[in-house]
N, C-alpha and C positions, 0 to 999 in steps of 0.2 A: 553568615549563611551556613546552614546545616548540611553536612555531606551525607549523601545517601549511604546507608549501611546494608548492603545486600549480601546474600550468601549463595554460593555456587557449588553444585555437586553434579555427579554423573551417575545415572542408573546403570545397572548391569546390562540392560538392553540397549544402551547407547545414548538415550536422550540426555541432554544437558538441562539441568533444573536450576533456575535462579529465582530467588525470592527476596522480598524485603518486608519485614514485619512493621505494620502500622497499628499499634495497639489502641489508638484513639478512635478507631472506626469499628463498626460491627459487621462489616462486609469484607469480601475478598474478590479481587479481580483476577481472573485466570486466563491464560492464553497459551495455545499451542501454535508455535511458529514453525512452519514447514518450509524448508529451502527449496520450494518449487514455485516458480513463477513463469511468466510468459517468455522470459529470457532463456529458460531451459528447454523450450519447445523447438522442434523443427518446423519448417513451413507447413508440412503435412499434418502437424498436430497443433496448429495455432489456435489457442483458446481452450485447450484441454485442461490446463490448470484451473482456469476460472469455472469451466463446466463441472469439474470434480468438486470444487468448492460448493456449488449448488447442490450436487448429488449427495453430499455428506448429510444433508438435512432430510433426505428422502427415505431414511431408514438404514439400520445397521444390522449386525448379526443378532443382537439381543433386543433391539428397540425398533418399533415402527416409526414412521414420520409423525403420526398422531401422538404416540407416546412421548417422543422427544419434546414436542411442543407442550403437551399437557404437563410433563414433569417440571419443565422450567417455569411455566405459568404457576404451578402449584408451589414452587419454591419462592415465588416472588422475585425471580431473577431475570436476567437479560442474557440472551444468547444470540450471537451474530458471527459473521465471517467476512473476509475480504481477500482479494487477490491483487498482488502488485507485480511488478516486473521481475522481482526476485524472491517473493515469498507468498505463501498462503497462510492466512491467520484465522484461527477459530478462537473466539474469545467470549468470556461470560463474566457476569458479576452477580454474586449470590450472597445471602446472609452467611455469616461465618459458621453457623451450625449446620449448613447444608453443603459444605464443600465436598464431602465424600460422594454424595449422590451426584453432584454436578460432574465430578471427575469420572465417575463410573460411566455416565452417559457420553461425555465428551471423548473419553478414551475409545469407546466402542465406535462412535461416529468417525473419528479420525483414522483409526487403524483397521476397522472392519466394515466399511460401507457396503450396503447390499447391492448398490447400483441398480435399483428397481425404478420403475416409472421413468425409464430413460426417455421415451418419446414425449411424454408430457413436459418434462423439464427441458428437453431439447427445444420444444416450442416456446417455453418461457425465455430461454436464452436468446433465441432468434428474435423474439419481440424486444428484448433488451438491446440487442445490436441495432435493430431498426430505430428504436427510441434514441439511442446514442447518436446515430447518424443524422437524426432530425434535430439534434441539439448542437448548434454550431460552436457555442462557447466551450463545449467539451471536446468536440471533434477536432478543433483547431490545435489542441495540445497533442493529439496523436499525429497530426500532420507535422507539427513542429519536431516531435521525436524522430519521425521518419526523415525529415530534412537534416537533422543533426547526425543520426546514426545510419542512415541509408538502409541497406539490406540486412544489416546486423539485426539480431533478434530484439535488441533494445529499441529498434525503430518500429516494431510492430505493436498494434493495439493489444492491451492486456485481454480484452474481451474476445479476441479472436476474429475469425471470419465466418460468415454464414455458410460458405462452402464446406468448411471443415466440420462445423457443428452439425450440419445437416446429415453428414455421412459417417461420422466417427462411430465405431462399434464398441460394445461392452468389453470385448477382449482387449482393444487398444487402451481403453480407460483403465481396466484392471491391471494391465502390464505397467502402464505409466505410474499408477498409484503404488504398486509394489516396489518399483524402483525408487521413487521419490519420497515416499512416506516411511522410509527405513528409520529405525530408531536413532541412528547416528546423524540423521539429517533433520532432527526435530529439537527445538528448544521449547521447554515448558516454563512459563513465567507466572509468578503470583505476587500480588501486593495486597496487603490488608492485614486483618487480625488473624494471622496464622504463623506458627513457628516452623522453621525450615524442615527440621527433622520429622515433624508431624506431617508436613506436606509430602515428604518422600515416602513415608509409610503409607499414606493414603494412595499415592500413585502406584506403589507396589501392590496394594490390595486391588486396585482397579485393573492392573495388568495380570492379576491371577485369572481374570475373566477373558482378557484380550491383550495379547502381546503384539508389539509392532513388528513389521517385517524386519528381517535381519539386514544389516548393512551400515556402513559408516557414512560420514558427511560427504556430500557431493562436492567435487572441485570443478569450478567453472573455468572454461578457457578464457583468459583475459582479453579484453579489447586492447590490442597493441597500439593502434592508432585510429583515431576517429576519421571518417571520410572527409573529403573536402567540403567546405560550406556549400549549401544548396538551398533551393527555394521550393515550396509547395503551395499550390493554390487550388481550392475547391470552390467551384461556382455554385451558389445556392441563392434562391429567391428570398432574401432576408432584408430587413430594414437597416441592419448594421453590418459593418465590416468587423470581423473578429480576427485580431492579429496577434501573433506571438513572434517575438524576435529575441535571439539569444545565441548561445554557443555551448560547447561541451564545458562541463564543470569539473568538480573535484570529487574524489571518492569519499565514502563515509568514514574512512580511517585516516584521511588526510588531516594533519594538525591544523591546517588553515580553515577547517570547517567552522570553527567558532568565529573567526574573523568574518567569514563569508556570511554567517547568520546575522551578524551585526550590520554588515553592508546591505543585506537584503532588507532588514528592518528599516534602515535609513532611506533606501531607494523607493520601496513600494510595499513594504510588509505591514503597514499599519495606517490608521486614520491620520496620523501626523506626518507620514512619510512624504517625501518630495513629490512623487508622481501623483499621489492622491490629492495633495494640496494644490499643486500647480495645474493639473488637468481637470479634476472634478470640482474642488472647492472654489478656486479662484476664477475659473473660466467656464465651468459647467459643460465641458465638452464630452464627458463620458460618465456613465453611471458606474461601470466596473473598470478599474485599472489597478494593476498590482504587479509586483515582481515575485518571482518564485525560484526555488532551487530544489533539485532532486539529486540524491546521492546514492550511488550503487557501490558494489564491491570494489570496482576498479576505475570508475569514471563517474560522471554526473552530468547534470544539466543546470544552466542558469538562464533565466529569461525574464521577459516583460510581456504581460498580456494587457490588451485594451480592446474594448468593444465600443464602436462609435459610428455615427452616420458618415456618409461619404464626404460631405463638406468639411467635416472636422478631422478627417484622417490625417492629412498632410501636416497640419499644425500640431496634432497630438504626437505624431512620430518625431517631429522636429523637437518638441519639448523633451520627449523621452531620450532622444539622442544627446541633447544638450546636458541633461542630468547625468547620463552615463559618462560623458566626457568629464564632467565636473568631479564625479567620484573617482574616476580613473586617474585624474590629475592630483588627487589627494585633497581637494578643497572640501573638507568636511569640518563642521563646527564641533567643538568639544561638547556642547550641550546636546547635539544630535547623538553623539556616541554614548553619552551618559544615559539619555532617554532610551536608546535602543537596548542598552545593557539592562536597564531596569525592566523594560518590557519583556525581554527574554527571560 
C-alpha cells in the first residue's frame, strides 16, 4: 500500500496549505475549508453558515455571479460548495493549466463576497428548508442529532430555521463572515498535477487582489458531556416509518476511528454488510437500511437507519438490535474483517 506524500505550509496571512502531487493526472482538485459550521452559530444565527455558502456564488468584489459561472464553464471545470456542522467547503476541479484562474476566482468568492441578491437567495434557502422538511429520510437524521445532543448546537439542523433565514440582515452576515473566514481559520487543499511551492506562489498572486480577514483559528468550546439519551418523533403522512437509532460516537482524532470504520462496514456500510443482507436481501423488509458514523472535533455519532412499512418495523428493529449485540459481544468472523478492510 502506497503512503500518501503530502506537503504542508502556512501563508503569511494565516491559511494552512496542504497538497499532494499526482503527476499521472492532468487536473487539480482544489478546496477551501473554512472552520465555520452550524456548530459555531447561536440560536439567533441558526443557518447563517449555510446561507453564506449560498451567497458566495452570488458575486464578489471582482466577479459577478454570471462571471463566476461563465469562467468555470469556460475552464471545463467544476465548482461547488457544502456546509456541515463544523465546516464550510468551497471546492473545484480544473485542468492543471487553469489553476491560477480558478484560484483567483475562488479567493475572491471566499474572502470578499458582495452579499448581493440577498432576498432572492433567501427565498432559495427557504425553499430548500421546505423541501428538506418534506423529505423524511433526511429529516430523521436531524431529529436523531437533536435526540443525541439536545439543545447543544450539534443538535441543530445545518440548514437552519426559516425564522432566522427570513429575518437575518446583511450586517449580521458580514460580521459573521469577517469573524469566521479569517485566514487562520481556513485550510486550502490541493491534489493533482501541481507542485506545492507553485501552488503557494499562485495563492500569493491571488491574494495580491484579495487578502483574507485577519485572525487566527477559532477554538470551539468542547462538549464536556452528551445529554442523557432521549427520543424524537415527527408525525407525517408517509407510507413508511423512517427510523434512526444510535448514540454518541468518537471524535475524528480518536485512535479508535479506524476500528470504528471497520465495524461500520461490517454492520451496515456496504451491500455485503449484516443489516443489508439480513433485512433487505434475505427478507425484503426494507429498501434502505444502513449504519453510519459522524465524527466531530470532540465527539461524534454512530447509528443505524432504516425505512420500512409499519408491519415490518418491529421485526426490522429486532434484527438490528440482534446484530448490534452480536458485534458488541465480539462475534465477528475473520473474513468479515478482511472484507471490510479491503473495502475501505
